[in-house]
C-alpha positions in Angstrom: 103.4 71.4 61.9 100.7 74.2 62.0 101.0 76.3 65.7 97.5 77.1 66.8 97.8 80.6 68.5 95.9 81.1 71.7 93.4 83.6 72.6 93.9 85.2 76.1 91.3 87.6 77.4 93.1 90.0 80.0 90.2 91.1 82.0 91.1 94.6 84.1 93.8 95.5 81.6 94.0 99.0 82.4 94.7 98.5 86.3 98.2 98.1 87.5 98.5 94.4 86.4 96.7 94.3 83.4 99.1 97.1 82.0 102.3 95.5 82.8 100.8 92.2 80.9 100.0 94.5 78.0 103.7 95.5 77.7 104.3 91.9 77.6 102.1 90.9 74.7 104.7 91.4 72.0 107.1 89.1 73.9 104.8 86.0 73.0 104.2 85.9 69.9 101.9 82.6 70.2 99.0 84.3 72.0 96.4 86.6 70.4 95.4 89.0 73.3 92.2 90.7 74.1 93.1 93.2 76.7 89.6 94.3 78.3 88.2 97.1 80.8 84.7 98.1 81.7 84.6 100.3 78.8 85.4 97.1 76.5 83.5 94.3 78.6 81.4 95.0 81.9 82.0 91.7 83.9 79.0 92.3 85.9 76.8 91.9 82.9 76.6 88.1 82.7 75.0 88.2 79.2 78.0 90.2 77.6 80.7 88.1 79.4 79.6 85.0 77.9 78.8 86.3 74.5 82.2 87.9 74.7 84.1 84.6 75.5 82.4 82.4 72.7 82.8 85.0 70.0 86.5 85.5 70.8 87.1 82.0 71.0 89.1 82.9 74.4 91.4 80.1 75.5 92.5 81.5 78.7 91.3 84.2 80.9 93.4 86.4 83.2 91.2 88.2 85.7 93.1 91.1 86.9 89.8 93.2 87.4 88.8 93.7 91.3 87.4 96.0 93.3 90.4 97.3 95.7 89.1 100.4 97.3 89.8 98.2 101.1 88.5 101.4 103.1 85.5 102.3 100.9 84.2 98.7 100.5 83.3 98.8 104.2 80.5 101.7 103.0 79.6 100.0 99.8 80.0 96.1 100.2 77.4 95.7 97.4 79.5 96.9 94.8 82.5 95.4 96.1 81.1 91.8 96.0 79.2 92.6 92.5 83.1 92.9 91.3 85.0 90.4 93.6 82.1 87.5 93.7 79.5 88.0 91.3 81.6 88.8 88.5 83.9 86.1 89.2 81.0 83.8 88.9 80.0 85.5 85.7 83.5 84.4 84.3 83.6 80.7 85.5 80.3 80.2 83.9 81.0 81.5 80.5 84.3 79.9 80.6 83.2 76.4 81.6 83.9 74.1 78.8 86.1 76.5 76.7 89.0 78.4 78.6 90.9 78.1 81.6 91.0 80.9 84.1 93.7 82.3 86.1 92.4 84.5 88.7 94.4 87.0 90.7 93.4 87.3 94.4 95.1 88.6 97.8 96.6 88.3 101.2 93.9 89.9 102.7 91.8 86.6 102.6 93.9 85.8 105.9 93.4 87.6 109.0 97.6 88.5 109.6 98.4 86.7 112.7 100.7 84.2 111.4 104.3 84.6 112.0 105.2 82.5 109.6 104.9 82.9 105.9 101.2 81.9 104.7 100.8 78.6 102.7 98.4 78.1 100.2 96.6 75.6 102.7 96.5 78.0 105.9 93.2 78.8 107.0 91.6 81.8 105.6 89.7 84.2 108.1 89.3 87.5 106.5 88.5 90.7 108.7 87.4 93.3 105.9 84.5 93.5 103.6 87.3 93.2 100.6 89.0 90.3 102.2 85.7 88.5 102.5 84.7 89.6 99.1 87.6 88.2 97.5 87.7 84.9 99.8 84.1 84.1 98.5 85.4 85.1 94.4 87.9 82.1 95.1 85.3 80.1 96.3 83.0 80.5 93.9 85.2 80.3 91.0 86.3 76.9 91.8 82.5 75.6 92.7 81.5 76.5 89.2 85.0 76.1 87.1 87.2 73.7 89.2 90.0 73.5 86.8 90.8 77.2 87.2 94.4 78.6 89.1 94.2 81.4 91.8 97.0 83.7 92.6 97.3 85.2 95.6 99.6 88.6 96.1 100.5 91.1 98.5 101.7 94.8 98.4 101.4 95.2 94.6 102.9 98.2 93.0 103.8 99.5 89.4 104.8 102.6 87.5 100.8 102.4 86.5 98.0 103.1 88.3 97.7 104.3 92.1 100.0 102.4 94.5 102.0 102.8 97.7 105.5 103.6 95.6 103.8 106.2 93.5 101.8 108.0 96.5 105.3 107.8 98.6 107.1 109.7 95.4 104.3 112.1 95.4 104.3 113.2 99.2 108.1 112.6 99.3 108.2 115.5 97.2 105.5 117.7 98.4 106.3 116.8 102.2 109.3 117.1 104.8 108.1 114.9 107.1 105.8 111.9 106.5 104.5 109.1 109.4 104.7 105.5 107.9 103.2 102.5 109.7 106.2 100.0 110.8 104.6 97.0 112.5 102.8 95.5 109.4 105.0 93.2 108.0 104.8 91.9 104.1 106.2 91.8 100.5 106.3 94.5 98.1 105.4 93.0 94.7 106.2 94.6 91.8 103.3 94.0 89.1 106.0 93.3 86.3 107.1 90.3 87.9 103.7 89.0 88.8 102.7 89.4 85.1 105.7 88.1 83.5 105.1 84.8 86.0 101.5 84.9 84.6 102.0 84.6 81.2 105.1 82.0 81.8 102.3 79.8 83.5 100.3 79.8 80.7 103.4 78.8 78.4 104.3 76.0 80.7 100.4 74.7 80.5 100.6 75.0 76.5 104.2 73.3 76.5 103.5 70.7 78.9 99.8 69.9 78.1 99.0 70.3 81.5 97.2 72.8 83.8 97.7 72.4 87.2 94.5 74.2 88.8 94.4 75.4 92.3 95.9 78.4 94.5 99.2 79.6 94.4 100.9 82.3 96.3 103.3 84.9 94.4 105.1 87.9 95.7 108.7 89.1 95.6 110.9 87.5 97.7 112.2 88.9 101.3 109.8 90.9 103.6 109.7 94.5 105.4 107.5 96.8 107.0 105.7 99.5 105.4 108.3 101.9 107.1 111.0 99.8 105.5 109.5 100.0 102.0 109.7 103.8 102.5 112.8 104.4 103.4 114.1 102.4 100.1 111.7 104.0 97.9 113.2 107.2 99.1 116.8 106.0 98.7 116.3 104.9 95.4 114.7 108.2 94.1 116.9 110.4 96.2 113.9 111.9 97.8 115.0 114.1 101.3 112.0 113.4 103.1 112.0 112.6 107.0 109.9 109.4 107.6 108.4 108.3 111.3 107.8 104.8 112.2 104.5 104.7 114.0 102.3 101.9 115.0 99.0 100.7 113.1 97.1 101.9 116.1 98.4 105.7 115.5 97.2 105.1 112.0 93.4 104.1 112.1 91.5 102.9 109.0 88.1 101.8 108.3 89.2 98.4 107.4 91.3 96.2 109.4 94.7 95.4 107.8 96.5 92.0 108.1 99.7 92.6 110.6 101.7 89.9 108.5 100.8 88.8 105.1 104.3 87.2 104.0 103.7 84.6 101.3 105.2 81.2 100.9 106.0 80.9 97.1 107.5 77.5 97.5 104.5 75.9 95.6 104.5 78.3 92.5 108.2 78.2 92.2 108.5 74.1 92.1 105.4 73.6 90.3 106.1 76.3 87.3 109.7 76.2 87.7 109.6 80.0 88.2 112.6 82.1 89.5 111.2 85.1 92.0 113.6 88.0 92.2 114.0 90.0 95.7 111.8 92.9 96.6 114.5 95.5 96.4 115.7 94.2 93.2 112.4 95.0 91.7 111.5 98.1 93.1 114.9 99.5 91.9 114.2 98.2 88.1 110.5 99.7 88.5 111.8 103.2 89.7 114.9 102.9 87.0 112.0 102.1 84.3 109.4 105.0 85.7 112.5 107.9 85.6 113.4 106.6 81.9 109.6 107.2 80.8 109.0 110.3 82.8 
């Protein structure tokens, strides 16, 4: 029996999640991967996007590309929408009739007023430009290419790129004292865990000959605050820096952040038989890996 290799485009390949996906390529020998960032494929160019998908006979698109500068987006909404909505539409058009899409979205589509974990069916109400652009990106994807999967995640970090973990380690080594917000609740998500989940979803789709389209939530298990997150980072790294818990009101930002963004993962776990690690365990693995490679 001839095994047909599947071609997978990883858009946004140089970001946190894209880099973690690239580390897993060798573990999925049935797939041919096409990692692409803006230097290889500018997703805001509709003609080039369509040509790339067709030329390389792409079967799956994992879209990690996004405009994620939350505060900056308030000042340049056009650029934010160009990447988070328009480029998604171009991918959807290019994929229609050819490829299936897994698109990464965010907890920022919610307003953060919940007190229990958000389900996929809960009402969205993004208060920020970034959140609105991601919400509209989801909507335009499904309107053009209904057979797609959207994965919303939250508090993403990795040993790559700019994120809370790397920032805390840098600041903790530079300063003797830091103020960290303690009244926003969420779940830190290790990008390495999410990357594996994405590829396992594709394996599931191939093995079961089905692609259960729709919205799914993914983060690590458990919940904490940014203050609790920072404390655990310093405990694991042995950084001796005092952390002062402060309220959101004491740390004003241009864009509004969700006060509560814990996600309910029941649907993704049941649909794809995915095991999800606790956030503390995944943080330890990430930090241990970073220490070994630095």
